[in-house]
N, C-alpha and C positions, 0 to 999 in steps of 0.2 A: 503496499500498499505508500501512495507516494506523500508524502510530508503537505498538510496546506499548507501553500505558500511557498515552497522550494521551486524554483525553476532555473533555469540554466544560465539566465543571468543573476541570481543568488548566490550560484555553485560559482561561477566566475570570477563574483567580486570577492567571495571568500578564500578562494585562490588567491587573485592578484594582492588579497591584505594579508596574506601569508606567507605568498611572496617575497614581500617586501620586507617583513619581521624576519625569517629565517632567509630567506635566498631562493629561486627558484625550483634550483637542483633540488631543493632537499623538502619540497613541497610535494607528500603524498596526499591517496584518496584519503586514506585512513584520516587523517590530520585533518582533512576540509569535510569530512562530516561530523571529529568529535568540536570543529569548531559550528558549526551549524546545530550540534545538536541532534544529530539522526544517524542512521548504522550504514553502515558504508556501499550496503548496496544501495539504498534510495538514492544515490548519487548516479546510478547509470541509467535511471531512467529519464536522466537530462542529460549527461554526458556518456562517449563513448566508453571513460578513459583516463588515461594521466595524459595522454597525449592531446585528445582533442580540449581536457580540459587548460593544458598549456597551451594552445591553439587559440583560445578562446581569449584568453587573458594575457596574448600579444597582441591580438585586434582589442581589444578595450584599450590598451597602454598605447599603442596606436591613433586610434580616437581621440584618446583624450591628451597624447602629447601634442597629435596635431592640432586642436583644438587652443590649445594652448603658443603656438606658435601661432596660429592664425589673429589673435585678437593682440598681440602681441607686436607682429607688425602691419594690423591694418592702420594702410594710410603713411606708411614710410616707404623709405625709396632710400638703396645708395649704400654709405656705410652705417646708417641709423639701422634700417630694415636686417642686413647682416650682423649687427649688435644684439635687436630686439632678438630675432632668432636664435644666435649662440646661445646668449642668457635664457630667453622658453625651455631649450633645449637643457643644456646643464642644470638648470634648477628642477628640470621634472625628473631628468635622472640622481639628482642629490634623494625629491623628498621622494621615490617611486622608487628605491634600487632594484629591486623585483622584477616591479613591471619593464622598468626601462628594459636590464635583461632578456626579457620576452620577447624585445622587439629587434633586440641586433643580435639573437640565435637562432639557428634554421630550425626551421619548427614545420614538422609537414600539416598544415591547416589545410581544415576542408575547403573546396572550391565553391563550395556554396555557401557558406558561411563567408569566405573574404568578399565571394562577391556580392554580397551585403552590405559590408565593411565599407564605410566612406575613408577612413583614417591613413590608409596606405597609399591607394590612388590621393588623398586630397596633400599629403606629408610632400609627394611626388611635381604636384602644382605648382605647390607654396614655393618651394623649395626652385624647380625651374624659375619662377615667375620673377621672383627675389634677383637669380641670376640673370635675367633678360633685361633687370636694371644696368644690367651693369654692361650691355653692348653686346652681351655670347650669346650664341647659335651652336646650332652643331658645326663637326662636332664636340666643340670647344666647351659645352655647356653638359654634355655627360664626363666628362674629365674634370670642370670642375665641379659637381656635383658631387664625384667619391672624392676629392679633394679635402672639401669642405667633411662630409661624412668621416673621414679617415681621423681629420683633423679633430674634429668634436669628439667624434666614439673615442677618439686615443686618449685624448688628456680626463676626459671623466672614467675612463677605467685605470687608467694612472693611478688618478687621483683616487677615487675610490678605494684602488688597493694599498695607499698609505704610498709611491712613489715617490711622491714630488717632499722627498726631506731636507732641500735646501732651505738656507734660512730667512732666503725672498718667498712672499706667500705667493700660492697659488694664482691667488687670483690680480696679482701683480701680474704674474705670466700669460694668464686668460687673458689680459689685455691688453699685451703687446702684440700675443699670438691674435689678439682682433683687426688689430692696427695694421698687425704684415698683411690678412689675408686682403683686407681693405683694399690694400696698397696694391697685391697681386692681382688681383681681382678690374680694378682700376689699369692695368699696364699687363694683362692677357698674351702672355706670347703668341704670334703667328701660329696656326697649327695648318702643318702639311700633310696630307691625306697617305694612308700609308707609312706616317711615321713608327721607326720601330727604335728599339731603347740597343 
């Protein structure tokens, strides 16, 4: 018998909260069931298993992060948009470490669920839209998206792991990194089709 009020959304939120507390890789179906006050079997009426739950957490987190970035960057362009975008990304990673990890981890997600989730698609639109403000076109747009994602994710991952032990604060380095990215985006090198390393 399914507990009244239990839904896939409630199970996903419980899993996301747990992921933020203990880490995504530590989340189990049993822990989520205990959190909700139900037996493990009750969860399977709403999610197919742990991998399905992780996929749902990833989509939830992508939606949440994208909404924050959209709100932060609304009406901004150029350097202001870049800084607002980056700060929203980093703040989300700080506040929701487990959910954030789900957005950066290869997880097999139900194609039907993925098709209904606006977050990932909107994230791409926001990123490309911001970079078009720098006058970039393909293939430079894709290269710049990869650079930003690598920089933002690399920074917050190292920060979360305690990788910045130098006396200079990570915040100071973050600000300078964004200044450097802005300068690079304004003076993006011309691409040559067929470039190879």
